[in-house]
Legacy VTK file of the C-alpha trace (Angstrom):
# vtk DataFile Version 3.0
C-alpha trace
ASCII
DATASET POLYDATA
POINTS 92 float
-120.548 -90.730 -35.677
-120.062 -87.001 -34.678
-122.965 -85.880 -37.519
-125.336 -88.716 -35.968
-125.148 -86.637 -32.639
-125.146 -82.929 -33.794
-121.284 -82.116 -32.987
-118.730 -81.234 -35.908
-115.634 -83.662 -35.421
-112.554 -81.331 -35.190
-110.562 -80.983 -37.740
-108.512 -77.736 -37.660
-104.928 -77.354 -37.000
-104.914 -76.723 -33.431
-106.113 -80.426 -33.125
-103.424 -81.808 -34.744
-100.262 -80.302 -32.605
-102.743 -81.366 -29.200
-102.295 -84.923 -30.885
-98.700 -83.881 -31.089
-98.359 -82.643 -27.974
-100.368 -86.022 -26.753
-97.656 -87.819 -28.269
-95.194 -85.794 -26.989
-95.958 -86.263 -23.843
-96.853 -90.426 -25.129
-93.457 -90.641 -25.360
-92.076 -88.945 -22.256
-93.547 -91.722 -19.637
-92.990 -94.647 -21.761
-88.847 -93.658 -20.931
-89.772 -92.797 -17.575
-91.724 -95.821 -17.052
-89.076 -97.602 -19.382
-86.315 -97.016 -16.444
-87.905 -98.843 -13.916
-90.360 -101.542 -15.299
-89.491 -104.110 -18.217
-90.750 -104.551 -21.709
-93.810 -106.085 -21.322
-94.726 -103.664 -17.601
-93.700 -100.287 -19.179
-96.161 -101.507 -21.739
-98.691 -102.486 -19.572
-98.569 -99.580 -18.307
-98.251 -97.415 -20.674
-101.329 -98.524 -22.819
-103.100 -98.031 -19.804
-102.365 -94.341 -19.173
-102.540 -93.525 -22.649
-105.534 -95.216 -24.162
-107.650 -97.424 -21.514
-107.999 -93.690 -19.747
-108.220 -91.729 -22.435
-111.708 -94.072 -23.599
-112.502 -94.132 -20.477
-112.923 -89.693 -20.504
-114.003 -89.984 -23.743
-116.374 -92.565 -23.691
-117.862 -90.829 -20.255
-118.553 -87.761 -22.820
-120.601 -90.184 -24.944
-118.562 -89.130 -27.689
-116.307 -93.029 -27.809
-117.504 -94.617 -30.246
-117.378 -97.950 -29.640
-117.947 -99.577 -32.235
-113.353 -99.018 -33.450
-112.187 -100.052 -30.680
-111.625 -104.153 -31.996
-109.018 -102.440 -34.200
-107.758 -99.435 -31.594
-106.725 -102.489 -28.833
-104.838 -104.384 -30.871
-103.563 -101.775 -32.282
-103.507 -99.479 -29.030
-101.319 -102.275 -28.041
-99.020 -102.980 -30.512
-97.585 -99.497 -30.378
-97.500 -99.092 -26.436
-95.548 -101.906 -27.601
-93.056 -101.290 -30.508
-92.867 -97.581 -28.746
-91.850 -99.324 -25.423
-89.546 -101.810 -27.416
-87.805 -98.411 -29.569
-86.934 -96.582 -26.792
-85.061 -99.843 -25.051
-83.485 -99.780 -27.901
-82.317 -96.438 -27.549
-81.486 -96.740 -23.863
-78.952 -98.797 -24.423
LINES 1 93
92 0 1 2 3 4 5 6 7 8 9 10 11 12 13 14 15 16 17 18 19 20 21 22 23 24 25 26 27 28 29 30 31 32 33 34 35 36 37 38 39 40 41 42 43 44 45 46 47 48 49 50 51 52 53 54 55 56 57 58 59 60 61 62 63 64 65 66 67 68 69 70 71 72 73 74 75 76 77 78 79 80 81 82 83 84 85 86 87 88 89 90 91
């Protein structure tokens, strides 16, 4: 996909570190949301904040491979739900 766009896929170590930071921030956001909202509300708000916003930006930059969305949407919903569920279990 990136080669067709004339780009190189960003695979340097710093890119992995940035994804690690993204994951940490996502977990913190879910923790904060879970203090105010129930499990399903937390899941949906976190999913929109973490994934839908990212896809809007990457789509706008014309680097989003739209063919992955049929797989990415359900898997990202599952990721947001499991993260919210784990945090809800750790709180009790």
